[in-house]
C-alpha positions in Angstrom: 131.3 50.1 140.9 129.8 46.6 140.2 132.2 43.8 139.3 131.2 41.1 136.8 132.8 37.9 135.7 133.2 37.4 131.9 131.3 34.3 130.7 134.1 33.5 128.2 137.5 34.1 129.9 136.2 34.2 133.5 138.2 37.4 134.3 136.6 39.8 136.7 136.0 43.4 135.5 133.8 46.4 136.1 130.3 46.2 134.5 131.2 49.3 132.5 134.1 47.5 130.8 131.9 44.8 129.2 128.7 44.0 127.5 125.6 42.2 128.8 124.1 39.9 126.1 121.1 37.6 125.8 121.7 34.7 123.3 118.5 32.7 123.0 117.5 32.2 126.7 121.1 32.5 128.0 122.2 35.8 129.7 125.9 36.5 129.5 128.4 39.2 130.4 131.4 39.5 128.2 134.5 41.7 128.8 135.2 44.0 125.9 138.0 41.8 124.6 135.9 38.7 124.5 133.0 40.6 123.0 135.2 42.0 120.2 136.6 38.5 119.6 133.1 37.1 119.3 132.0 39.9 116.9 135.1 39.4 114.7 134.5 35.6 114.5 130.8 36.2 113.7 131.6 38.5 110.9 134.6 36.6 109.7 137.0 39.5 110.0 140.5 39.8 111.5 140.5 42.1 114.6 143.2 42.8 117.1 142.1 44.1 120.5 144.1 47.3 121.3 144.3 49.3 124.4 145.0 53.0 124.8 146.7 54.6 127.8 144.5 57.2 129.7 145.2 60.8 128.9 144.9 63.8 131.1 143.9 67.2 129.7 143.4 70.6 131.3 140.4 72.7 130.5 140.3 76.5 130.3 140.1 76.7 134.1 143.2 74.6 134.5 141.1 71.7 135.9 142.5 68.3 134.9 140.3 65.7 133.2 141.5 62.1 132.7 140.0 60.1 129.9 139.9 56.3 129.6 139.4 54.6 126.3 137.3 51.5 125.4 137.2 49.9 121.9 134.2 48.0 120.6 133.7 46.2 117.3 130.2 46.8 116.0 129.8 44.8 112.8 132.5 46.1 110.5 133.0 49.3 112.4 135.2 50.1 115.4 133.9 52.5 118.1 136.5 54.1 120.4 134.8 55.6 123.4 136.6 58.1 125.7 135.1 58.3 129.2 136.1 60.8 131.8 136.8 59.0 135.0 135.8 55.5 135.8 132.6 56.2 137.6 129.2 54.8 136.6 128.1 58.3 135.7 130.7 59.4 133.2 130.8 61.7 130.2 131.5 59.9 127.0 132.8 60.9 123.6 132.4 58.4 120.8 134.6 58.1 117.8 133.4 56.0 114.9 136.2 54.5 112.8 
C-alpha cells in the first residue's frame, strides 16, 4: 500500500486514508483529518474529527469480515465510509449523514 505525507500536518499515512487535491497549480495530499479541517474552515462550520473502532462481523458462512471506517466532510454533509480490509481493492459502503 502506498504511503503519502500530508501536506498540512506532515504525518505519513496510506494513500487510501487521505485526499489528493489540486489547488490552482499546486498538487497536495491531505490526510482525512486535515482535509476535514480545511473543509470546515472553508464552509465556516464547526466540525470535530471522530474515529470509529473497526468492527468484525460474520456472514452466513461464518466467515469474518472486518470493516474500517473513514469520515469525510463534504460541504455541509458528513460521509462515513466502511471499508472491508485495508487493501487498495476494498469493498465500500457509504453512509450519508
